N, C-alpha and C positions, 0 to 999 in steps of 0.2 A: 504494500500500500504506500502511496506517495502522498506526503503532506501537501505537495503542490496540487494534486488532483482534488483533495478534500477542500483546500482553500478555494480553488476555482469553482467547485460545486457550491460552496457557501456563497460565493460572490456571483452566482448564476451565470458563470462564463461557460460552463459545460453542462450537458444534460445528465440526469441521474444514471442513465445506462452506462456512462463512462465510469462513474464512481462505482457502480455495481461490479463491473468487470475488474476494476482495480482492486477492490476489496476481495472479491472472489479469488483473484489470482495471487493474493498475498497469504492466503491461508493454506497450510499443509498439515494434514493429519499425520502425526508422527507415531502415534500408538492408538489403541482403541479408545482412550479417553483423553488424549492430549492433542491439541491443535497448536502448531507453531505459527507465528505471524511475522512476516517480514515487513518492516516499515522503513521507507526511504525518507529521512527527515531533511527538512530545510535547515541549514546550519549557517545562516548569514548574520546571526546576531539580532535579527529583528523578531518581533512578536506579532501574532495575529490574535485578536481578542474574540473569543467564542461567546456568542450571545444566545438569549432565549430564542430569537428568531431562527438562528442556525439549527438549534435542536428541534424546533417546531418543524422546520423543513425536513429533517431526518424522520421525525415522527410521521408526518404526512406521507412521505414516500414509502415508509414501511407499512403504514396502514393501508395504502392503496396497492401494495404488492410490488412496488418498484424496487424495493430493497428487502432482503431477507431479514428476519428478526435477529438472526445471528450476526448479521453485518453490524448491527448497532453495538454489539459487544466488541467487535474488532475495532470499530471507529472510536469507541470510548477508550479502549486500551491505548490506541494511538494518541488520543488527546491527553490522557493522563501522563504518558511517558515522553511526550514531546517537549522539546525546549522552545519550539516555535509557537505552538498553540498555548494560549493562556486564557484565564477568565479572572474577573475581579471577585474573589471569594468573600472579601469584606463587604461588598455591596450586593452580591448576587449569589446567595445561598442556593437558589433554585437551580441555576446552571450547574453548580458544583454537585448538588445532590443527584440530579439526573445523570450526569456523567458517571459518578461513582456507582449509582444503582445499575446502570447499563454495563459498567465494567465488571461487576461482580454479581451476575444473576443467580449464581449458586448460593451466595451468602445473603443477598438482598431479596429480590423478587424476580421470578422468571419473566423473560421478555416474551410476552404473548399479546394477542390482540386486545384483550380486556385491560391488561396492565398498561399497554401503550396508550390507550385512550385516557387512562388516569394520569400518566405522565404528561400527556398533551394538555389536559385540564390544569395540571399543576403549573406548566409553563405559561399558560394563558392567564391563570387567575391567582396563582400563589397558594392555592388550597391543595394540600397533599392528602390524597385519598387512599394511598397504599398502606396496608396494615400488616404488621409482622405477625 
């Protein structure tokens, strides 16, 4: 997966099918329960701020079937471990919560249609409806 592709998707410079192919091509099953992910990071010292609108775009594309639910985990993993992508966690707990929920569906909540609708509501309203 390339940071550049994700950034261009967020900026509406490329269609979702290019992101789909990029994410799909970065995942390799290395054992029955392990998937390795290759991430090509932008390392120019700059930062790109991820916003609620970016995550809503991902939600909408996953809900409409243009992205696999599992792609959100890969994308969240890339966001968490990227030096390029950032978010203002002091001002925007919503973005941070959704990214970390998606990055750890085994610990937090499974990424499925019903939960994705709840994350979408959370991004739109700030009301968190997922329950442990």
